[in-house]
Steps between C-alpha positions, in 0.01 A plus 500: 500500500671181377822685417519638853448151641785353293734782597410461867556126489837530324609757756431249773769272361767739617867459414521142626233354271343327801140373531224747425148525367636484146548126555136445592188475277331765716625857537418756771252781438685829448381814681241713321602841371214747448575752225164682502349516851206717390396246235524219756291697750229561240505133410465403865185710536350350185591150618303547822210700356174298478338775292662340195239224532131511408392423856743741662617223730768309304856623457815336363583424861181299544645203310867587551496597865837630613434386855444143378808433289361691202215250447158445658538150651187385317476198272380731224438872536164668556404774255208731424164389641680224691590316182743217558796524267636208296856515628717557806634852549879504454708712734591851387818490709810478282272487195734730308732200477246293305551422132137608448189564709194284576519120518473475122741787432252704298642829627859573403572716805349661810370799308305276263375291793370802693249581228332159510319474836344849480297409192450129575127445571587224745749710695469877541232517227565863407604637159816686412292795383315523831823463697656788309187714541485432872864591562464814290214606727720487811712817540751325722576248228521747212748702706713191556486400133619850410781476756617164367438531125516876442130532412175409671398267217374167633497194276536125534863510392593733786282313750662166424850649486455634853356176639783301340761737646361438848484124447864499386597613850332199663812289529583292808877489552692378804341159543699264716585303187633816333712568807639148467569558131691813593728307732327481838540128566303527824189630326365150434462196723625152414146389415445798270829438320410134456167613359675725251726215393194278447339783304799503267563126481135421427490734201279776642756760391445411136194728515541687829824689455635850458434804717125432536546123542257460210295735287740478206346219290180320405467131581235233468314420820506121508820385330526147640131443569191707416404770747128499579433871530193645666522809278383529138812701412712331234804722515716633221284352222254785558773741385681307226218282368747211482379169638855427618457787749189351661547482879827692473510764770754756613714345770414694817764670708579323827601821672284546814322175411412423862273809492325442166288191567302330354722383218492434123291675236186336640589553866458127561785454749424652839844450652861505391532136601213407268647712220842335530341155497294580189786660309728208577241257370362669187809695389794286611356150541639496852340409831657704778513338842344698785852591616605618154180696460552675833855595408396650166221694670751628756720626216208665322417700811847656492398679177278745687660842474436850632139590426421839342492767767323829444216712630160435344417794274238761578287488188390830342140594584236469228387797297217573745772537764379195690807349669584153379650284775780262425342159425502255786799268498561183697 
């Protein structure tokens, strides 16, 4: 992925060596290339299938709703038996660009991440063994597993590989900012460009850079002054055991950020304006004026790209041949 981005950016320089995205701390999202459509299609069905939860009502899409920017717009997500989760649901859009998955980075990639919620008692509350058994009991699924993998064997490794393959397609290219990066100088307004300049001059790009405008590092929340979180989550320390990693969280992507409210790991900021104000204060030691804040927010809204477009899958009927409708989406 990163190699393709570098090549694309260098190509934009052309023979004249004129301005291009290569001179900016943010690069455009490259188009997605699907090498195994059947694997992606299987993963899509599993992503939307609530039968992978104990209640039969919660799917991956419940907390990472693809009609809501890949999140759920809740302060913290709701799991099995209406349990309130401890942390805000990060967007699944462009998640393949992350250095790791989850706020604390405990999963190295999307495949590792996909296994977690199914067996988490506070989320889907199933077990991997039951998930495998259930899918093996559905002829439509075993046929698809055989088509994709060459045998009808169902296991957690294949389940998570398929879900990850689908999630890797959930990129959002062609934002107005990307169009500007590619040379369309009319793609952004004067206010939006001034907001981008403030974003750079204020130091925001130190953490929010690259293709995903974040997602590529872990940083302490509350550098200049302590951040009073409403969540018990303590970040990376839960993975490394090092006290120095306490309150270090994965820097979230800012792609499609206008759609993924509320903000931060505890969902404490309801609006982009509030988020910009808080980040300026606790991370940069800077108080943005209302005008500066509005300009930065205007820039951030230009990062919204093309949302995933596809038909909702028709899920295979259960073993008793009872049709299973596609779960309700917003």
